[in-house]
FIKEGU-465827 format. One record per residue: residue number from 0; residue in one letter; z negated, y, x of N, C-alpha, C in turn. Coordinates in steps of 0.2 Angstrom, whole numbers, m for minus. Layout:
@nr->NUM&rest->A&n.z->Z&n.y->Y&n.x->X&ca.z->Z&ca.y->Y&ca.x->X&c.z->Z&c.y->Y&c.x->X
...
This chain:
@nr->0&rest->M&n.z->m529&n.y->504&n.x->412&ca.z->m532&ca.y->510&ca.x->413&c.z->m535&c.y->511&c.x->420
@nr->1&rest->L&n.z->m534&n.y->516&n.x->423&ca.z->m536&ca.y->517&ca.x->430&c.z->m542&c.y->522&c.x->430
@nr->2&rest->I&n.z->m547&n.y->519&n.x->433&ca.z->m554&ca.y->523&ca.x->433&c.z->m555&c.y->525&c.x->441
@nr->3&rest->E&n.z->m556&n.y->531&n.x->441&ca.z->m557&ca.y->534&ca.x->448&c.z->m562&c.y->531&c.x->452
@nr->4&rest->S&n.z->m568&n.y->530&n.x->449&ca.z->m574&ca.y->527&ca.x->452&c.z->m572&c.y->520&c.x->455
@nr->5&rest->S&n.z->m569&n.y->516&n.x->451&ca.z->m567&ca.y->510&ca.x->454&c.z->m562&c.y->510&c.x->460
@nr->6&rest->V&n.z->m558&n.y->515&n.x->460&ca.z->m553&ca.y->515&ca.x->465&c.z->m557&c.y->517&c.x->471
@nr->7&rest->R&n.z->m561&n.y->522&n.x->471&ca.z->m565&ca.y->525&ca.x->476&c.z->m570&c.y->519&c.x->479
@nr->8&rest->Q&n.z->m573&n.y->515&n.x->474&ca.z->m577&ca.y->509&ca.x->476&c.z->m573&c.y->504&c.x->480
@nr->9&rest->A&n.z->m567&n.y->503&n.x->478&ca.z->m562&ca.y->498&ca.x->482&c.z->m560&c.y->501&c.x->488
@nr->10&rest->A&n.z->m559&n.y->507&n.x->489&ca.z->m558&ca.y->511&ca.x->495&c.z->m564&c.y->510&c.x->500
@nr->11&rest->E&n.z->m570&n.y->511&n.x->498&ca.z->m576&ca.y->510&ca.x->502&c.z->m577&c.y->503&c.x->504
@nr->12&rest->I&n.z->m575&n.y->498&n.x->500&ca.z->m575&ca.y->491&ca.x->502&c.z->m570&c.y->490&c.x->508
@nr->13&rest->V&n.z->m564&n.y->492&n.x->507&ca.z->m559&ca.y->491&ca.x->512&c.z->m562&c.y->495&c.x->519
@nr->14&rest->E&n.z->m565&n.y->501&n.x->518&ca.z->m567&ca.y->504&ca.x->524&c.z->m572&c.y->500&c.x->528
@nr->15&rest->I&n.z->m577&n.y->497&n.x->525&ca.z->m582&ca.y->494&ca.x->528&c.z->m581&c.y->486&c.x->530
@nr->16&rest->S&n.z->m575&n.y->484&n.x->528&ca.z->m573&ca.y->477&ca.x->529&c.z->m571&c.y->476&c.x->537
@nr->17&rest->H&n.z->m571&n.y->470&n.x->539&ca.z->m570&ca.y->469&ca.x->546&c.z->m563&c.y->468&c.x->548
@nr->18&rest->V&n.z->m558&n.y->470&n.x->543&ca.z->m551&ca.y->470&ca.x->545&c.z->m549&c.y->475&c.x->550
@nr->19&rest->G&n.z->m544&n.y->474&n.x->554&ca.z->m542&ca.y->478&ca.x->559&c.z->m539&c.y->485&c.x->555
@nr->20&rest->G&n.z->m538&n.y->490&n.x->560&ca.z->m535&ca.y->496&ca.x->557&c.z->m529&c.y->496&c.x->553
@nr->21&rest->I&n.z->m524&n.y->492&n.x->555&ca.z->m518&ca.y->491&ca.x->552&c.z->m519&c.y->488&c.x->545
@nr->22&rest->G&n.z->m523&n.y->483&n.x->545&ca.z->m525&ca.y->479&ca.x->538&c.z->m528&c.y->484&c.x->533
@nr->23&rest->K&n.z->m533&n.y->488&n.x->536&ca.z->m536&ca.y->493&ca.x->532&c.z->m531&c.y->498&c.x->529
@nr->24&rest->A&n.z->m527&n.y->500&n.x->533&ca.z->m522&ca.y->505&ca.x->531&c.z->m517&c.y->503&c.x->526
@nr->25&rest->R&n.z->m515&n.y->496&n.x->527&ca.z->m511&ca.y->493&ca.x->522&c.z->m514&c.y->493&c.x->515
@nr->26&rest->K&n.z->m521&n.y->491&n.x->515&ca.z->m524&ca.y->490&ca.x->509&c.z->m525&c.y->497&c.x->505
@nr->27&rest->L&n.z->m527&n.y->502&n.x->509&ca.z->m528&ca.y->509&ca.x->507&c.z->m521&c.y->512&c.x->504
@nr->28&rest->L&n.z->m516&n.y->510&n.x->508&ca.z->m510&ca.y->513&ca.x->505&c.z->m507&c.y->509&c.x->499
@nr->29&rest->R&n.z->m509&n.y->503&n.x->498&ca.z->m508&ca.y->499&ca.x->492&c.z->m511&c.y->503&c.x->486
@nr->30&rest->L&n.z->m517&n.y->504&n.x->487&ca.z->m521&ca.y->508&ca.x->482&c.z->m518&c.y->515&c.x->481
@nr->31&rest->A&n.z->m516&n.y->518&n.x->486&ca.z->m513&ca.y->525&ca.x->485&c.z->m506&c.y->524&c.x->481
@nr->32&rest->R&n.z->m502&n.y->519&n.x->482&ca.z->m496&ca.y->518&ca.x->479&c.z->m497&c.y->517&c.x->471
@nr->33&rest->D&n.z->m502&n.y->513&n.x->470&ca.z->m504&ca.y->513&ca.x->462&c.z->m506&c.y->519&c.x->459
@nr->34&rest->I&n.z->m510&n.y->523&n.x->463&ca.z->m512&ca.y->530&ca.x->461&c.z->m506&c.y->534&c.x->460
@nr->35&rest->R&n.z->m501&n.y->534&n.x->464&ca.z->m495&ca.y->538&ca.x->464&c.z->m491&c.y->537&c.x->458
@nr->36&rest->K&n.z->m491&n.y->530&n.x->456&ca.z->m487&ca.y->528&ca.x->450&c.z->m490&c.y->531&c.x->444
@nr->37&rest->K&n.z->m497&n.y->530&n.x->444&ca.z->m501&ca.y->533&ca.x->438&c.z->m500&c.y->541&c.x->437
@nr->38&rest->T&n.z->m500&n.y->544&n.x->443&ca.z->m500&ca.y->551&ca.x->444&c.z->m493&c.y->554&c.x->441
@nr->39&rest->K&n.z->m488&n.y->550&n.x->443&ca.z->m481&ca.y->552&ca.x->440&c.z->m481&c.y->551&c.x->433
@nr->40&rest->H&n.z->m484&n.y->546&n.x->430&ca.z->m484&ca.y->545&ca.x->423&c.z->m488&c.y->550&c.x->419
@nr->41&rest->L&n.z->m494&n.y->552&n.x->422&ca.z->m498&ca.y->558&ca.x->419&c.z->m494&c.y->564&c.x->419
@nr->42&rest->G&n.z->m491&n.y->566&n.x->425&ca.z->m487&ca.y->572&ca.x->425&c.z->m481&c.y->573&c.x->420
@nr->43&rest->A&n.z->m478&n.y->567&n.x->419&ca.z->m473&ca.y->567&ca.x->414&c.z->m476&c.y->568&c.x->407
@nr->44&rest->L&n.z->m481&n.y->565&n.x->406&ca.z->m485&ca.y->565&ca.x->399&c.z->m487&c.y->572&c.x->398
@nr->45&rest->C&n.z->m490&n.y->575&n.x->403&ca.z->m492&ca.y->582&ca.x->402&c.z->m486&c.y->587&c.x->401
@nr->46&rest->I&n.z->m481&n.y->586&n.x->404&ca.z->m475&ca.y->590&ca.x->402&c.z->m473&c.y->589&c.x->395
@nr->47&rest->R&n.z->m472&n.y->583&n.x->393&ca.z->m470&ca.y->581&ca.x->386&c.z->m475&c.y->585&c.x->381
@nr->48&rest->L&n.z->m482&n.y->584&n.x->382&ca.z->m486&ca.y->587&ca.x->378&c.z->m486&c.y->595&c.x->377
@nr->49&rest->A&n.z->m485&n.y->598&n.x->383&ca.z->m484&ca.y->605&ca.x->383&c.z->m478&c.y->607&c.x->380
@nr->50&rest->H&n.z->m472&n.y->603&n.x->380&ca.z->m466&ca.y->605&ca.x->376&c.z->m467&c.y->604&c.x->369
@nr->51&rest->N&n.z->m471&n.y->600&n.x->367&ca.z->m473&ca.y->599&ca.x->360&c.z->m478&c.y->604&c.x->357
@nr->52&rest->G&n.z->m481&n.y->608&n.x->361&ca.z->m486&ca.y->613&ca.x->359&c.z->m493&c.y->611&c.x->359
@nr->53&rest->E&n.z->m494&n.y->605&n.x->362&ca.z->m501&ca.y->602&ca.x->362&c.z->m505&c.y->604&c.x->368
@nr->54&rest->W&n.z->m507&n.y->611&n.x->368&ca.z->m509&ca.y->614&ca.x->374&c.z->m516&c.y->611&c.x->377
@nr->55&rest->V&n.z->m520&n.y->609&n.x->372&ca.z->m527&ca.y->607&ca.x->374&c.z->m526&c.y->600&c.x->378
@nr->56&rest->R&n.z->m522&n.y->595&n.x->374&ca.z->m521&ca.y->589&ca.x->377&c.z->m517&c.y->589&c.x->384
@nr->57&rest->A&n.z->m512&n.y->594&n.x->384&ca.z->m508&ca.y->595&ca.x->390&c.z->m513&c.y->597&c.x->396
@nr->58&rest->N&n.z->m518&n.y->601&n.x->394&ca.z->m522&ca.y->604&ca.x->399&c.z->m527&c.y->598&c.x->402
@nr->59&rest->R&n.z->m529&n.y->594&n.x->398&ca.z->m533&ca.y->588&ca.x->400&c.z->m529&c.y->583&c.x->404
@nr->60&rest->F&n.z->m523&n.y->582&n.x->402&ca.z->m519&ca.y->578&ca.x->406&c.z->m517&c.y->581&c.x->413
@nr->61&rest->R&n.z->m517&n.y->587&n.x->413&ca.z->m515&ca.y->591&ca.x->419&c.z->m521&c.y->590&c.x->424
@nr->62&rest->Q&n.z->m527&n.y->591&n.x->421&ca.z->m533&ca.y->590&ca.x->425&c.z->m534&c.y->583&c.x->428
@nr->63&rest->A&n.z->m532&n.y->578&n.x->424&ca.z->m532&ca.y->571&ca.x->426&c.z->m527&c.y->570&c.x->432
@nr->64&rest->F&n.z->m521&n.y->573&n.x->431&ca.z->m516&ca.y->573&ca.x->436&c.z->m518&c.y->576&c.x->442
@nr->65&rest->E&n.z->m522&n.y->582&n.x->442&ca.z->m524&ca.y->585&ca.x->448&c.z->m529&c.y->580&c.x->452
@nr->66&rest->R&n.z->m534&n.y->577&n.x->448&ca.z->m539&ca.y->573&ca.x->451&c.z->m536&c.y->567&c.x->454
@nr->67&rest->L&n.z->m531&n.y->564&n.x->451&ca.z->m528&ca.y->558&ca.x->454&c.z->m523&c.y->560&c.x->460
@nr->68&rest->S&n.z->m521&n.y->566&n.x->460&ca.z->m517&ca.y->568&ca.x->466&c.z->m521&c.y->569&c.x->472
@nr->69&rest->E&n.z->m527&n.y->572&n.x->470&ca.z->m532&ca.y->573&ca.x->476&c.z->m535&c.y->566&c.x->478
@nr->70&rest->L&n.z->m536&n.y->561&n.x->474&ca.z->m538&ca.y->554&ca.x->476&c.z->m532&c.y->551&c.x->480
@nr->71&rest->H&n.z->m526&n.y->552&n.x->478&ca.z->m520&ca.y->549&ca.x->482&c.z->m520&c.y->552&c.x->489
@nr->72&rest->D&n.z->m521&n.y->559&n.x->490&ca.z->m522&ca.y->562&ca.x->496&c.z->m528&c.y->559&c.x->500
@nr->73&rest->D&n.z->m533&n.y->558&n.x->497&ca.z->m539&ca.y->556&ca.x->500&c.z->m538&c.y->549&c.x->503
@nr->74&rest->L&n.z->m535&n.y->545&n.x->499&ca.z->m533&ca.y->538&ca.x->501&c.z->m528&c.y->538&c.x->507
@nr->75&rest->R&n.z->m523&n.y->542&n.x->507&ca.z->m519&ca.y->542&ca.x->513&c.z->m522&c.y->545&c.x->519
@nr->76&rest->E&n.z->m527&n.y->550&n.x->518&ca.z->m530&ca.y->552&ca.x->524&c.z->m535&c.y->547&c.x->527
@nr->77&rest->K&n.z->m538&n.y->543&n.x->523&ca.z->m542&ca.y->537&ca.x->525&c.z->m538&c.y->532&c.x->529
@nr->78&rest->A&n.z->m532&n.y->531&n.x->526&ca.z->m527&ca.y->526&ca.x->530&c.z->m525&c.y->529&c.x->537
@nr->79&rest->R&n.z->m524&n.y->535&n.x->537&ca.z->m522&ca.y->538&ca.x->544&c.z->m528&c.y->538&c.x->548
@nr->80&rest->I&n.z->m534&n.y->539&n.x->546&ca.z->m540&ca.y->538&ca.x->550&c.z->m541&c.y->531&c.x->552
@nr->81&rest->A&n.z->m540&n.y->526&n.x->548&ca.z->m540&ca.y->519&ca.x->550&c.z->m535&c.y->517&c.x->555
@nr->82&rest->L&n.z->m529&n.y->520&n.x->555&ca.z->m524&ca.y->518&ca.x->560&c.z->m526&c.y->521&c.x->567
@nr->83&rest->R&n.z->m530&n.y->527&n.x->567&ca.z->m532&ca.y->530&ca.x->573&c.z->m538&c.y->526&c.x->576
@nr->84&rest->Q&n.z->m541&n.y->522&n.x->573&ca.z->m547&ca.y->519&ca.x->576&c.z->m545&c.y->514&c.x->581
@nr->85&rest->P&n.z->m549&n.y->514&n.x->587&ca.z->m547&ca.y->509&ca.x->592&c.z->m547&c.y->502&c.x->590
@nr->86&rest->S&n.z->m543&n.y->498&n.x->592&ca.z->m543&ca.y->491&ca.x->590&c.z->m548&c.y->487&c.x->594
@nr->87&rest->E&n.z->m552&n.y->483&n.x->591&ca.z->m557&ca.y->479&ca.x->595&c.z->m553&c.y->474&c.x->600
@nr->88&rest->L&n.z->m547&n.y->472&n.x->598&ca.z->m543&ca.y->468&ca.x->603&c.z->m541&c.y->471&c.x->609
@nr->89&rest->A&n.z->m540&n.y->478&n.x->608&ca.z->m537&ca.y->481&ca.x->614&c.z->m541&c.y->481&c.x->620
@nr->90&rest->Y&n.z->m548&n.y->481&n.x->619&ca.z->m553&ca.y->481&ca.x->624&c.z->m555&c.y->474&c.x->626
@nr->91&rest->D&n.z->m555&n.y->469&n.x->622&ca.z->m558&ca.y->463&ca.x->623&c.z->m552&c.y->458&c.x->625
@nr->92&rest->A&n.z->m546&n.y->459&n.x->624&ca.z->m541&ca.y->455&ca.x->625&c.z->m539&c.y->453&c.x->632
@nr->93&rest->K&n.z->m539&n.y->447&n.x->633&ca.z->m537&ca.y->444&ca.x->640&c.z->m530&c.y->441&c.x->640
@nr->94&rest->P&n.z->m526&n.y->441&n.x->645&ca.z->m520&ca.y->438&ca.x->644&c.z->m521&c.y->430&c.x->644
@nr->95&rest->T&n.z->m517&n.y->427&n.x->640&ca.z->m518&ca.y->420&ca.x->639&c.z->m514&c.y->416&c.x->645
@nr->96&rest->P&n.z->m517&n.y->411&n.x->648&ca.z->m514&ca.y->408&ca.x->654&c.z->m508&c.y->404&c.x->651
@nr->97&rest->T&n.z->m502&n.y->405&n.x->655&ca.z->m496&ca.y->401&ca.x->653&c.z->m495&c.y->396&c.x->659
@nr->98&rest->P&n.z->m491&n.y->391&n.x->658&ca.z->m489&ca.y->387&ca.x->664&c.z->m486&c.y->391&c.x->670
@nr->99&rest->F&n.z->m482&n.y->396&n.x->668&ca.z->m479&ca.y->400&ca.x->673&c.z->m484&c.y->404&c.x->677
@nr->100&rest->T&n.z->m489&n.y->407&n.x->674&ca.z->m494&ca.y->411&ca.x->678&c.z->m498&c.y->407&c.x->682
@nr->101&rest->S&n.z->m500&n.y->401&n.x->680&ca.z->m504&ca.y->396&ca.x->684&c.z->m500&c.y->394&c.x->690
@nr->102&rest->L&n.z->m493&n.y->393&n.x->689&ca.z->m489&ca.y->391&ca.x->694&c.z->m489&c.y->396&c.x->700
@nr->103&rest->S&n.z->m488&n.y->402&n.x->698&ca.z->m487&ca.y->408&ca.x->703&c.z->m494&c.y->409&c.x->706
@nr->104&rest->V&n.z->m500&n.y->408&n.x->703&ca.z->m506&ca.y->408&ca.x->706&c.z->m507&c.y->403&c.x->711
@nr->105&rest->Q&n.z->m505&n.y->397&n.x->709&ca.z->m506&ca.y->391&ca.x->714&c.z->m501&c.y->392&c.x->720
@nr->106&rest->E&n.z->m495&n.y->394&n.x->719&ca.z->m491&ca.y->395&ca.x->724&c.z->m493&c.y->401&c.x->729
@nr->107&rest->A&n.z->m496&n.y->406&n.x->726&ca.z->m499&ca.y->411&ca.x->730&c.z->m505&c.y->409&c.x->735
@nr->108&rest->R&n.z->m509&n.y->404&n.x->732&ca.z->m514&ca.y->401&ca.x->736&c.z->m512&c.y->397&c.x->742
@nr->109&rest->K&n.z->m506&n.y->394&n.x->742&ca.z->m503&ca.y->390&ca.x->747&c.z->m502&c.y->394&c.x->753
């Protein structure tokens, strides 16, 4: 059983984690993929109930379907935002010295 509050809590944990933007996006998209599978299942169940004439149950499943669809969209949007965040390495990264760079620097000094 999928509980919306637990998925939102997991998404918040991912957002405040110290993982880079790509890692956050992957984790959020993994959650969104699970939500999408459940949403497809709920949609099919809703249609089946409506065909059988169980309108009240079909309406409840439709509402759950809509909530999960919104949750799926929210997770994908959070993943997009995580990808847009500047990487900490982009500003602090320095080129690692290699034997070739040290050779060219030494030759330039001569």
